[in-house]
mmCIF file of the C-alpha atoms, coordinates in Angstrom:
data_MODEL
# 
_entry.id   MODEL 
# 
loop_
_atom_site.group_PDB 
_atom_site.id 
_atom_site.type_symbol 
_atom_site.label_atom_id 
_atom_site.label_alt_id 
_atom_site.label_comp_id 
_atom_site.label_asym_id 
_atom_site.label_entity_id 
_atom_site.label_seq_id 
_atom_site.pdbx_PDB_ins_code 
_atom_site.Cartn_x 
_atom_site.Cartn_y 
_atom_site.Cartn_z 
_atom_site.occupancy 
_atom_site.B_iso_or_equiv 
_atom_site.pdbx_formal_charge 
_atom_site.auth_seq_id 
_atom_site.auth_comp_id 
_atom_site.auth_asym_id 
_atom_site.auth_atom_id 
_atom_site.pdbx_PDB_model_num 
ATOM 1   C CA . TRP A 1 1   ? 105.175 35.480 -79.126 1.00 0.00 ? 1   TRP A CA 1 
ATOM 2   C CA . LEU A 1 2   ? 106.207 35.871 -82.758 1.00 0.00 ? 2   LEU A CA 1 
ATOM 3   C CA . THR A 1 3   ? 102.646 35.301 -83.946 1.00 0.00 ? 3   THR A CA 1 
ATOM 4   C CA . LEU A 1 4   ? 101.306 37.979 -81.596 1.00 0.00 ? 4   LEU A CA 1 
ATOM 5   C CA . HIS A 1 5   ? 104.175 40.303 -82.534 1.00 0.00 ? 5   HIS A CA 1 
ATOM 6   C CA . GLU A 1 6   ? 103.313 40.109 -86.235 1.00 0.00 ? 6   GLU A CA 1 
ATOM 7   C CA . LEU A 1 7   ? 99.562  40.323 -85.621 1.00 0.00 ? 7   LEU A CA 1 
ATOM 8   C CA . PHE A 1 8   ? 100.026 43.552 -83.681 1.00 0.00 ? 8   PHE A CA 1 
ATOM 9   C CA . HIS A 1 9   ? 102.083 45.041 -86.528 1.00 0.00 ? 9   HIS A CA 1 
ATOM 10  C CA . GLY A 1 10  ? 98.970  44.654 -88.644 1.00 0.00 ? 10  GLY A CA 1 
ATOM 11  C CA . SER A 1 11  ? 96.499  45.975 -86.087 1.00 0.00 ? 11  SER A CA 1 
ATOM 12  C CA . GLY A 1 12  ? 95.867  49.002 -83.927 1.00 0.00 ? 12  GLY A CA 1 
ATOM 13  C CA . PRO A 1 13  ? 94.766  52.525 -84.897 1.00 0.00 ? 13  PRO A CA 1 
ATOM 14  C CA . LEU A 1 14  ? 97.577  52.796 -87.488 1.00 0.00 ? 14  LEU A CA 1 
ATOM 15  C CA . PRO A 1 15  ? 98.541  49.329 -88.753 1.00 0.00 ? 15  PRO A CA 1 
ATOM 16  C CA . LEU A 1 16  ? 102.148 49.314 -89.937 1.00 0.00 ? 16  LEU A CA 1 
ATOM 17  C CA . PHE A 1 17  ? 101.455 47.712 -93.307 1.00 0.00 ? 17  PHE A CA 1 
ATOM 18  C CA . GLU A 1 18  ? 98.791  50.198 -94.414 1.00 0.00 ? 18  GLU A CA 1 
ATOM 19  C CA . PRO A 1 19  ? 100.496 52.896 -96.542 1.00 0.00 ? 19  PRO A CA 1 
ATOM 20  C CA . ALA A 1 20  ? 98.183  55.543 -95.093 1.00 0.00 ? 20  ALA A CA 1 
ATOM 21  C CA . SER A 1 21  ? 99.614  54.939 -91.617 1.00 0.00 ? 21  SER A CA 1 
ATOM 22  C CA . LEU A 1 22  ? 102.718 56.898 -92.696 1.00 0.00 ? 22  LEU A CA 1 
ATOM 23  C CA . LYS A 1 23  ? 104.812 55.053 -90.115 1.00 0.00 ? 23  LYS A CA 1 
ATOM 24  C CA . THR A 1 24  ? 107.393 53.995 -92.659 1.00 0.00 ? 24  THR A CA 1 
ATOM 25  C CA . LEU A 1 25  ? 107.616 57.597 -93.890 1.00 0.00 ? 25  LEU A CA 1 
ATOM 26  C CA . VAL A 1 26  ? 108.320 59.070 -90.442 1.00 0.00 ? 26  VAL A CA 1 
ATOM 27  C CA . GLY A 1 27  ? 111.828 57.671 -90.637 1.00 0.00 ? 27  GLY A CA 1 
ATOM 28  C CA . GLU A 1 28  ? 113.986 55.175 -88.825 1.00 0.00 ? 28  GLU A CA 1 
ATOM 29  C CA . ARG A 1 29  ? 113.371 56.846 -85.473 1.00 0.00 ? 29  ARG A CA 1 
ATOM 30  C CA . TYR A 1 30  ? 109.811 55.511 -85.390 1.00 0.00 ? 30  TYR A CA 1 
ATOM 31  C CA . GLY A 1 31  ? 110.989 51.923 -85.777 1.00 0.00 ? 31  GLY A CA 1 
ATOM 32  C CA . VAL A 1 32  ? 111.756 51.529 -82.076 1.00 0.00 ? 32  VAL A CA 1 
ATOM 33  C CA . VAL A 1 33  ? 108.323 52.936 -81.159 1.00 0.00 ? 33  VAL A CA 1 
ATOM 34  C CA . GLU A 1 34  ? 106.614 50.401 -83.414 1.00 0.00 ? 34  GLU A CA 1 
ATOM 35  C CA . GLU A 1 35  ? 108.710 47.506 -82.087 1.00 0.00 ? 35  GLU A CA 1 
ATOM 36  C CA . ALA A 1 36  ? 107.965 48.560 -78.503 1.00 0.00 ? 36  ALA A CA 1 
ATOM 37  C CA . ARG A 1 37  ? 104.258 48.819 -79.333 1.00 0.00 ? 37  ARG A CA 1 
ATOM 38  C CA . VAL A 1 38  ? 103.929 45.317 -80.728 1.00 0.00 ? 38  VAL A CA 1 
ATOM 39  C CA . ASP A 1 39  ? 106.196 43.511 -78.264 1.00 0.00 ? 39  ASP A CA 1 
ATOM 40  C CA . MET A 1 40  ? 104.729 45.266 -75.240 1.00 0.00 ? 40  MET A CA 1 
ATOM 41  C CA . SER A 1 41  ? 101.219 44.567 -76.530 1.00 0.00 ? 41  SER A CA 1 
ATOM 42  C CA . ALA A 1 42  ? 102.112 40.888 -76.890 1.00 0.00 ? 42  ALA A CA 1 
ATOM 43  C CA . PHE A 1 43  ? 103.594 40.897 -73.379 1.00 0.00 ? 43  PHE A CA 1 
ATOM 44  C CA . LEU A 1 44  ? 100.416 42.393 -71.894 1.00 0.00 ? 44  LEU A CA 1 
ATOM 45  C CA . VAL A 1 45  ? 98.104  39.971 -73.699 1.00 0.00 ? 45  VAL A CA 1 
ATOM 46  C CA . LEU A 1 46  ? 100.123 37.050 -72.348 1.00 0.00 ? 46  LEU A CA 1 
ATOM 47  C CA . ALA A 1 47  ? 100.650 38.477 -68.861 1.00 0.00 ? 47  ALA A CA 1 
ATOM 48  C CA . LEU A 1 48  ? 97.032  39.464 -68.300 1.00 0.00 ? 48  LEU A CA 1 
ATOM 49  C CA . GLY A 1 49  ? 95.697  36.198 -69.692 1.00 0.00 ? 49  GLY A CA 1 
ATOM 50  C CA . ALA A 1 50  ? 98.075  34.007 -67.718 1.00 0.00 ? 50  ALA A CA 1 
ATOM 51  C CA . ALA A 1 51  ? 95.940  33.259 -64.644 1.00 0.00 ? 51  ALA A CA 1 
ATOM 52  C CA . ASP A 1 52  ? 95.059  29.742 -65.756 1.00 0.00 ? 52  ASP A CA 1 
ATOM 53  C CA . LYS A 1 53  ? 97.530  29.369 -68.622 1.00 0.00 ? 53  LYS A CA 1 
ATOM 54  C CA . PRO A 1 54  ? 101.085 28.667 -67.411 1.00 0.00 ? 54  PRO A CA 1 
ATOM 55  C CA . LEU A 1 55  ? 102.465 28.767 -70.957 1.00 0.00 ? 55  LEU A CA 1 
ATOM 56  C CA . TYR A 1 56  ? 101.199 32.352 -71.358 1.00 0.00 ? 56  TYR A CA 1 
ATOM 57  C CA . ARG A 1 57  ? 102.985 33.327 -68.156 1.00 0.00 ? 57  ARG A CA 1 
ATOM 58  C CA . GLU A 1 58  ? 106.215 31.627 -69.170 1.00 0.00 ? 58  GLU A CA 1 
ATOM 59  C CA . THR A 1 59  ? 106.149 33.325 -72.570 1.00 0.00 ? 59  THR A CA 1 
ATOM 60  C CA . ALA A 1 60  ? 105.522 36.725 -70.979 1.00 0.00 ? 60  ALA A CA 1 
ATOM 61  C CA . GLU A 1 61  ? 108.488 36.144 -68.675 1.00 0.00 ? 61  GLU A CA 1 
ATOM 62  C CA . MET A 1 62  ? 110.613 35.116 -71.648 1.00 0.00 ? 62  MET A CA 1 
ATOM 63  C CA . ILE A 1 63  ? 109.816 38.419 -73.373 1.00 0.00 ? 63  ILE A CA 1 
ATOM 64  C CA . LEU A 1 64  ? 110.969 40.348 -70.300 1.00 0.00 ? 64  LEU A CA 1 
ATOM 65  C CA . LEU A 1 65  ? 114.174 38.398 -69.868 1.00 0.00 ? 65  LEU A CA 1 
ATOM 66  C CA . GLU A 1 66  ? 114.975 38.397 -73.592 1.00 0.00 ? 66  GLU A CA 1 
ATOM 67  C CA . ARG A 1 67  ? 114.574 42.138 -73.936 1.00 0.00 ? 67  ARG A CA 1 
ATOM 68  C CA . VAL A 1 68  ? 116.489 43.048 -70.787 1.00 0.00 ? 68  VAL A CA 1 
ATOM 69  C CA . LEU A 1 69  ? 119.221 40.399 -70.679 1.00 0.00 ? 69  LEU A CA 1 
ATOM 70  C CA . ARG A 1 70  ? 119.938 40.172 -74.415 1.00 0.00 ? 70  ARG A CA 1 
ATOM 71  C CA . SER A 1 71  ? 118.568 43.111 -76.409 1.00 0.00 ? 71  SER A CA 1 
ATOM 72  C CA . ALA A 1 72  ? 119.468 45.788 -73.873 1.00 0.00 ? 72  ALA A CA 1 
ATOM 73  C CA . ARG A 1 73  ? 122.934 44.344 -73.337 1.00 0.00 ? 73  ARG A CA 1 
ATOM 74  C CA . SER A 1 74  ? 123.448 44.296 -77.106 1.00 0.00 ? 74  SER A CA 1 
ATOM 75  C CA . GLY A 1 75  ? 122.496 47.963 -77.283 1.00 0.00 ? 75  GLY A CA 1 
ATOM 76  C CA . ALA A 1 76  ? 124.781 48.840 -74.396 1.00 0.00 ? 76  ALA A CA 1 
ATOM 77  C CA . ALA A 1 77  ? 127.697 46.963 -75.997 1.00 0.00 ? 77  ALA A CA 1 
ATOM 78  C CA . CYS A 1 78  ? 127.284 48.961 -79.207 1.00 0.00 ? 78  CYS A CA 1 
ATOM 79  C CA . LEU A 1 79  ? 127.254 52.232 -77.293 1.00 0.00 ? 79  LEU A CA 1 
ATOM 80  C CA . ALA A 1 80  ? 130.363 51.200 -75.357 1.00 0.00 ? 80  ALA A CA 1 
ATOM 81  C CA . ASP A 1 81  ? 132.136 50.668 -78.696 1.00 0.00 ? 81  ASP A CA 1 
ATOM 82  C CA . GLY A 1 82  ? 130.976 54.040 -79.996 1.00 0.00 ? 82  GLY A CA 1 
ATOM 83  C CA . LEU A 1 83  ? 128.448 52.485 -82.378 1.00 0.00 ? 83  LEU A CA 1 
ATOM 84  C CA . GLN A 1 84  ? 124.767 53.221 -82.907 1.00 0.00 ? 84  GLN A CA 1 
ATOM 85  C CA . PRO A 1 85  ? 122.705 50.250 -81.645 1.00 0.00 ? 85  PRO A CA 1 
ATOM 86  C CA . ASP A 1 86  ? 120.564 48.505 -84.235 1.00 0.00 ? 86  ASP A CA 1 
ATOM 87  C CA . LEU A 1 87  ? 116.789 48.458 -83.836 1.00 0.00 ? 87  LEU A CA 1 
ATOM 88  C CA . ASP A 1 88  ? 116.912 45.378 -81.606 1.00 0.00 ? 88  ASP A CA 1 
ATOM 89  C CA . GLY A 1 89  ? 119.468 46.987 -79.287 1.00 0.00 ? 89  GLY A CA 1 
ATOM 90  C CA . GLN A 1 90  ? 117.510 50.233 -79.125 1.00 0.00 ? 90  GLN A CA 1 
ATOM 91  C CA . HIS A 1 91  ? 114.344 48.292 -78.364 1.00 0.00 ? 91  HIS A CA 1 
ATOM 92  C CA . GLY A 1 92  ? 116.043 46.515 -75.469 1.00 0.00 ? 92  GLY A CA 1 
ATOM 93  C CA . LEU A 1 93  ? 117.288 49.811 -74.045 1.00 0.00 ? 93  LEU A CA 1 
ATOM 94  C CA . VAL A 1 94  ? 113.731 51.165 -74.116 1.00 0.00 ? 94  VAL A CA 1 
ATOM 95  C CA . TRP A 1 95  ? 112.549 48.137 -72.115 1.00 0.00 ? 95  TRP A CA 1 
ATOM 96  C CA . ALA A 1 96  ? 115.440 48.423 -69.639 1.00 0.00 ? 96  ALA A CA 1 
ATOM 97  C CA . GLY A 1 97  ? 114.925 52.156 -69.265 1.00 0.00 ? 97  GLY A CA 1 
ATOM 98  C CA . LEU A 1 98  ? 111.198 51.951 -68.777 1.00 0.00 ? 98  LEU A CA 1 
ATOM 99  C CA . LEU A 1 99  ? 111.404 49.072 -66.298 1.00 0.00 ? 99  LEU A CA 1 
ATOM 100 C CA . SER A 1 100 ? 114.238 50.608 -64.281 1.00 0.00 ? 100 SER A CA 1 
ATOM 101 C CA . GLN A 1 101 ? 112.593 54.036 -64.236 1.00 0.00 ? 101 GLN A CA 1 
ATOM 102 C CA . GLU A 1 102 ? 109.364 52.534 -62.901 1.00 0.00 ? 102 GLU A CA 1 
ATOM 103 C CA . GLY A 1 103 ? 111.104 50.343 -60.309 1.00 0.00 ? 103 GLY A CA 1 
ATOM 104 C CA . ALA A 1 104 ? 110.344 47.043 -62.050 1.00 0.00 ? 104 ALA A CA 1 
ATOM 105 C CA . LEU A 1 105 ? 114.039 46.387 -62.807 1.00 0.00 ? 105 LEU A CA 1 
ATOM 106 C CA . ARG A 1 106 ? 116.631 46.782 -60.078 1.00 0.00 ? 106 ARG A CA 1 
ATOM 107 C CA . PHE A 1 107 ? 120.323 46.010 -59.861 1.00 0.00 ? 107 PHE A CA 1 
ATOM 108 C CA . SER A 1 108 ? 122.748 45.338 -57.037 1.00 0.00 ? 108 SER A CA 1 
ATOM 109 C CA . ASP A 1 109 ? 125.421 47.955 -56.362 1.00 0.00 ? 109 ASP A CA 1 
ATOM 110 C CA . GLU A 1 110 ? 127.919 46.000 -58.450 1.00 0.00 ? 110 GLU A CA 1 
ATOM 111 C CA . SER A 1 111 ? 125.317 45.431 -61.205 1.00 0.00 ? 111 SER A CA 1 
ATOM 112 C CA . GLN A 1 112 ? 126.041 41.720 -60.880 1.00 0.00 ? 112 GLN A CA 1 
ATOM 113 C CA . HIS A 1 113 ? 122.466 40.843 -59.962 1.00 0.00 ? 113 HIS A CA 1 
ATOM 114 C CA . ALA A 1 114 ? 119.211 41.923 -61.569 1.00 0.00 ? 114 ALA A CA 1 
ATOM 115 C CA . VAL A 1 115 ? 115.702 41.639 -60.157 1.00 0.00 ? 115 VAL A CA 1 
ATOM 116 C CA . LEU A 1 116 ? 112.622 41.949 -62.376 1.00 0.00 ? 116 LEU A CA 1 
ATOM 117 C CA . ASP A 1 117 ? 109.272 42.531 -60.697 1.00 0.00 ? 117 ASP A CA 1 
ATOM 118 C CA . PHE A 1 118 ? 106.594 40.993 -62.938 1.00 0.00 ? 118 PHE A CA 1 
ATOM 119 C CA . ASP A 1 119 ? 103.608 42.943 -61.600 1.00 0.00 ? 119 ASP A CA 1 
ATOM 120 C CA . ALA A 1 120 ? 105.509 46.232 -61.678 1.00 0.00 ? 120 ALA A CA 1 
ATOM 121 C CA . ALA A 1 121 ? 106.535 45.436 -65.271 1.00 0.00 ? 121 ALA A CA 1 
ATOM 122 C CA . ILE A 1 122 ? 102.866 45.109 -66.250 1.00 0.00 ? 122 ILE A CA 1 
ATOM 123 C CA . THR A 1 123 ? 102.167 48.556 -64.784 1.00 0.00 ? 123 THR A CA 1 
ATOM 124 C CA . ALA A 1 124 ? 105.203 50.135 -66.451 1.00 0.00 ? 124 ALA A CA 1 
ATOM 125 C CA . VAL A 1 125 ? 104.471 48.657 -69.872 1.00 0.00 ? 125 VAL A CA 1 
ATOM 126 C CA . SER A 1 126 ? 100.798 49.652 -69.629 1.00 0.00 ? 126 SER A CA 1 
ATOM 127 C CA . GLY A 1 127 ? 101.790 53.279 -69.080 1.00 0.00 ? 127 GLY A CA 1 
ATOM 128 C CA . LEU A 1 128 ? 104.045 53.521 -72.134 1.00 0.00 ? 128 LEU A CA 1 
ATOM 129 C CA . LEU A 1 129 ? 101.580 51.624 -74.315 1.00 0.00 ? 129 LEU A CA 1 
ATOM 130 C CA . ARG A 1 130 ? 98.826  54.021 -73.291 1.00 0.00 ? 130 ARG A CA 1 
ATOM 131 C CA . LEU A 1 131 ? 100.956 56.929 -74.533 1.00 0.00 ? 131 LEU A CA 1 
ATOM 132 C CA . ILE A 1 132 ? 101.719 55.206 -77.845 1.00 0.00 ? 132 ILE A CA 1 
ATOM 133 C CA . TYR A 1 133 ? 98.147  54.122 -78.549 1.00 0.00 ? 133 TYR A CA 1 
ATOM 134 C CA . GLU A 1 134 ? 96.653  57.468 -77.506 1.00 0.00 ? 134 GLU A CA 1 
ATOM 135 C CA . THR A 1 135 ? 99.086  59.330 -79.764 1.00 0.00 ? 135 THR A CA 1 
ATOM 136 C CA . GLU A 1 136 ? 98.416  57.059 -82.742 1.00 0.00 ? 136 GLU A CA 1 
ATOM 137 C CA . SER A 1 137 ? 94.649  57.165 -82.147 1.00 0.00 ? 137 SER A CA 1 
ATOM 138 C CA . ALA A 1 138 ? 94.727  60.978 -82.072 1.00 0.00 ? 138 ALA A CA 1 
ATOM 139 C CA . THR A 1 139 ? 96.099  61.019 -85.624 1.00 0.00 ? 139 THR A CA 1 
ATOM 140 C CA . VAL A 1 140 ? 93.536  58.708 -87.215 1.00 0.00 ? 140 VAL A CA 1 
ATOM 141 C CA . ASP A 1 141 ? 91.383  61.654 -88.315 1.00 0.00 ? 141 ASP A CA 1 
ATOM 142 C CA . ASP A 1 142 ? 94.286  64.073 -88.696 1.00 0.00 ? 142 ASP A CA 1 
ATOM 143 C CA . GLU A 1 143 ? 96.266  62.924 -91.717 1.00 0.00 ? 143 GLU A CA 1 
ATOM 144 C CA . ARG A 1 144 ? 97.768  66.374 -92.285 1.00 0.00 ? 144 ARG A CA 1 
ATOM 145 C CA . ARG A 1 145 ? 99.551  66.368 -88.932 1.00 0.00 ? 145 ARG A CA 1 
ATOM 146 C CA . ARG A 1 146 ? 100.052 62.611 -88.582 1.00 0.00 ? 146 ARG A CA 1 
ATOM 147 C CA . ALA A 1 147 ? 103.737 62.551 -89.542 1.00 0.00 ? 147 ALA A CA 1 
ATOM 148 C CA . ASP A 1 148 ? 104.474 65.479 -87.204 1.00 0.00 ? 148 ASP A CA 1 
ATOM 149 C CA . LYS A 1 149 ? 102.720 63.839 -84.257 1.00 0.00 ? 149 LYS A CA 1 
ATOM 150 C CA . LEU A 1 150 ? 104.353 60.461 -84.833 1.00 0.00 ? 150 LEU A CA 1 
ATOM 151 C CA . GLY A 1 151 ? 107.726 62.135 -85.232 1.00 0.00 ? 151 GLY A CA 1 
ATOM 152 C CA . ALA A 1 152 ? 107.244 63.989 -81.937 1.00 0.00 ? 152 ALA A CA 1 
ATOM 153 C CA . LEU A 1 153 ? 106.400 60.692 -80.206 1.00 0.00 ? 153 LEU A CA 1 
ATOM 154 C CA . ALA A 1 154 ? 109.520 59.085 -81.666 1.00 0.00 ? 154 ALA A CA 1 
ATOM 155 C CA . ASP A 1 155 ? 111.628 62.022 -80.452 1.00 0.00 ? 155 ASP A CA 1 
ATOM 156 C CA . HIS A 1 156 ? 110.111 61.684 -76.981 1.00 0.00 ? 156 HIS A CA 1 
ATOM 157 C CA . ILE A 1 157 ? 110.891 57.945 -76.806 1.00 0.00 ? 157 ILE A CA 1 
ATOM 158 C CA . HIS A 1 158 ? 114.448 58.461 -78.037 1.00 0.00 ? 158 HIS A CA 1 
ATOM 159 C CA . GLN A 1 159 ? 115.097 61.303 -75.605 1.00 0.00 ? 159 GLN A CA 1 
ATOM 160 C CA . SER A 1 160 ? 113.502 59.458 -72.682 1.00 0.00 ? 160 SER A CA 1 
ATOM 161 C CA . TYR A 1 161 ? 115.158 56.087 -73.194 1.00 0.00 ? 161 TYR A CA 1 
ATOM 162 C CA . LEU A 1 162 ? 118.006 56.334 -75.726 1.00 0.00 ? 162 LEU A CA 1 
ATOM 163 C CA . SER A 1 163 ? 119.811 59.586 -74.948 1.00 0.00 ? 163 SER A CA 1 
ATOM 164 C CA . PRO A 1 164 ? 123.151 59.326 -73.073 1.00 0.00 ? 164 PRO A CA 1 
ATOM 165 C CA . ALA A 1 165 ? 121.512 60.323 -69.763 1.00 0.00 ? 165 ALA A CA 1 
ATOM 166 C CA . SER A 1 166 ? 118.470 58.084 -70.165 1.00 0.00 ? 166 SER A CA 1 
ATOM 167 C CA . PRO A 1 167 ? 117.556 55.487 -67.518 1.00 0.00 ? 167 PRO A CA 1 
ATOM 168 C CA . GLY A 1 168 ? 117.925 52.550 -69.915 1.00 0.00 ? 168 GLY A CA 1 
ATOM 169 C CA . ILE A 1 169 ? 121.498 53.376 -70.761 1.00 0.00 ? 169 ILE A CA 1 
ATOM 170 C CA . ALA A 1 170 ? 122.260 54.284 -67.155 1.00 0.00 ? 170 ALA A CA 1 
ATOM 171 C CA . ALA A 1 171 ? 120.767 50.966 -66.032 1.00 0.00 ? 171 ALA A CA 1 
ATOM 172 C CA . VAL A 1 172 ? 122.887 48.743 -68.252 1.00 0.00 ? 172 VAL A CA 1 
ATOM 173 C CA . SER A 1 173 ? 126.089 50.741 -68.768 1.00 0.00 ? 173 SER A CA 1 
ATOM 174 C CA . PRO A 1 174 ? 127.856 49.384 -65.643 1.00 0.00 ? 174 PRO A CA 1 
ATOM 175 C CA . TRP A 1 175 ? 127.189 45.755 -66.593 1.00 0.00 ? 175 TRP A CA 1 
ATOM 176 C CA . ARG A 1 176 ? 130.173 43.586 -67.173 1.00 0.00 ? 176 ARG A CA 1 
ATOM 177 C CA . GLN A 1 177 ? 130.423 42.364 -70.741 1.00 0.00 ? 177 GLN A CA 1 
ATOM 178 C CA . ALA A 1 178 ? 128.639 39.174 -69.710 1.00 0.00 ? 178 ALA A CA 1 
ATOM 179 C CA . GLY A 1 179 ? 125.837 41.107 -68.027 1.00 0.00 ? 179 GLY A CA 1 
ATOM 180 C CA . PRO A 1 180 ? 124.419 40.336 -64.578 1.00 0.00 ? 180 PRO A CA 1 
ATOM 181 C CA . ALA A 1 181 ? 125.665 37.102 -63.045 1.00 0.00 ? 181 ALA A CA 1 
ATOM 182 C CA . THR A 1 182 ? 122.161 36.232 -61.883 1.00 0.00 ? 182 THR A CA 1 
ATOM 183 C CA . ALA A 1 183 ? 118.645 37.434 -62.533 1.00 0.00 ? 183 ALA A CA 1 
ATOM 184 C CA . VAL A 1 184 ? 115.684 36.827 -60.252 1.00 0.00 ? 184 VAL A CA 1 
ATOM 185 C CA . LEU A 1 185 ? 112.180 37.308 -61.623 1.00 0.00 ? 185 LEU A CA 1 
ATOM 186 C CA . ARG A 1 186 ? 110.043 38.220 -58.639 1.00 0.00 ? 186 ARG A CA 1 
ATOM 187 C CA . ALA A 1 187 ? 106.659 36.446 -58.620 1.00 0.00 ? 187 ALA A CA 1 
ATOM 188 C CA . GLY A 1 188 ? 107.662 34.173 -61.484 1.00 0.00 ? 188 GLY A CA 1 
ATOM 189 C CA . PRO A 1 189 ? 106.789 30.452 -61.432 1.00 0.00 ? 189 PRO A CA 1 
ATOM 190 C CA . PHE A 1 190 ? 110.118 29.600 -59.802 1.00 0.00 ? 190 PHE A CA 1 
ATOM 191 C CA . PHE A 1 191 ? 110.019 32.442 -57.282 1.00 0.00 ? 191 PHE A CA 1 
ATOM 192 C CA . SER A 1 192 ? 109.383 31.659 -53.631 1.00 0.00 ? 192 SER A CA 1 
ATOM 193 C CA . THR A 1 193 ? 109.745 33.626 -50.430 1.00 0.00 ? 193 THR A CA 1 
ATOM 194 C CA . SER A 1 194 ? 113.022 31.811 -49.767 1.00 0.00 ? 194 SER A CA 1 
ATOM 195 C CA . HIS A 1 195 ? 114.632 33.846 -52.566 1.00 0.00 ? 195 HIS A CA 1 
ATOM 196 C CA . SER A 1 196 ? 113.890 37.089 -50.803 1.00 0.00 ? 196 SER A CA 1 
ATOM 197 C CA . ASN A 1 197 ? 115.678 35.771 -47.707 1.00 0.00 ? 197 ASN A CA 1 
ATOM 198 C CA . GLY A 1 198 ? 118.823 35.084 -49.672 1.00 0.00 ? 198 GLY A CA 1 
ATOM 199 C CA . ARG A 1 199 ? 118.343 31.301 -49.743 1.00 0.00 ? 199 ARG A CA 1 
ATOM 200 C CA . ARG A 1 200 ? 117.845 29.062 -52.725 1.00 0.00 ? 200 ARG A CA 1 
ATOM 201 C CA . GLY A 1 201 ? 114.296 27.765 -53.034 1.00 0.00 ? 201 GLY A CA 1 
# 
């Protein structure tokens, strides 16, 4: 996961470490877009290549659970204390918001139980990644307007997933400090139809 994460920072239409990409000049607001781009790209590579590679699938599931059950909760805890979440917390809230908005992440009424739908997560992540990559690709031959376009994308991501009324914050704000008591990953390696009937499998 970490290897893929770092490789994606150095790839794509505007690699982060190339000065001409201007990403570091757009400001802190673009940081969460870049982190979402590389982690979601890593998730997709692993998820889509997992058919005959169980370790790929397990790593893809770990990314989902890590971002939703740790990063997002960290971001929500900061907001509850009146603090600005760090980049990791913001990143988690983007994942939680995107997945909940697209129906891949659902909670019980008491927010004590979370369900992640793996296939729906692939669809949700693909949609946001398409927006990010299309926006970055559109600036490759437009250096004059690159910073403006990247800044507009960052504003869109922040407004969609990090504003007070955003789905990510709405999804995690009712969690108890410890977060959901249980999480079920639908279609994961340990999922069976007995889970959907309320029985342990």
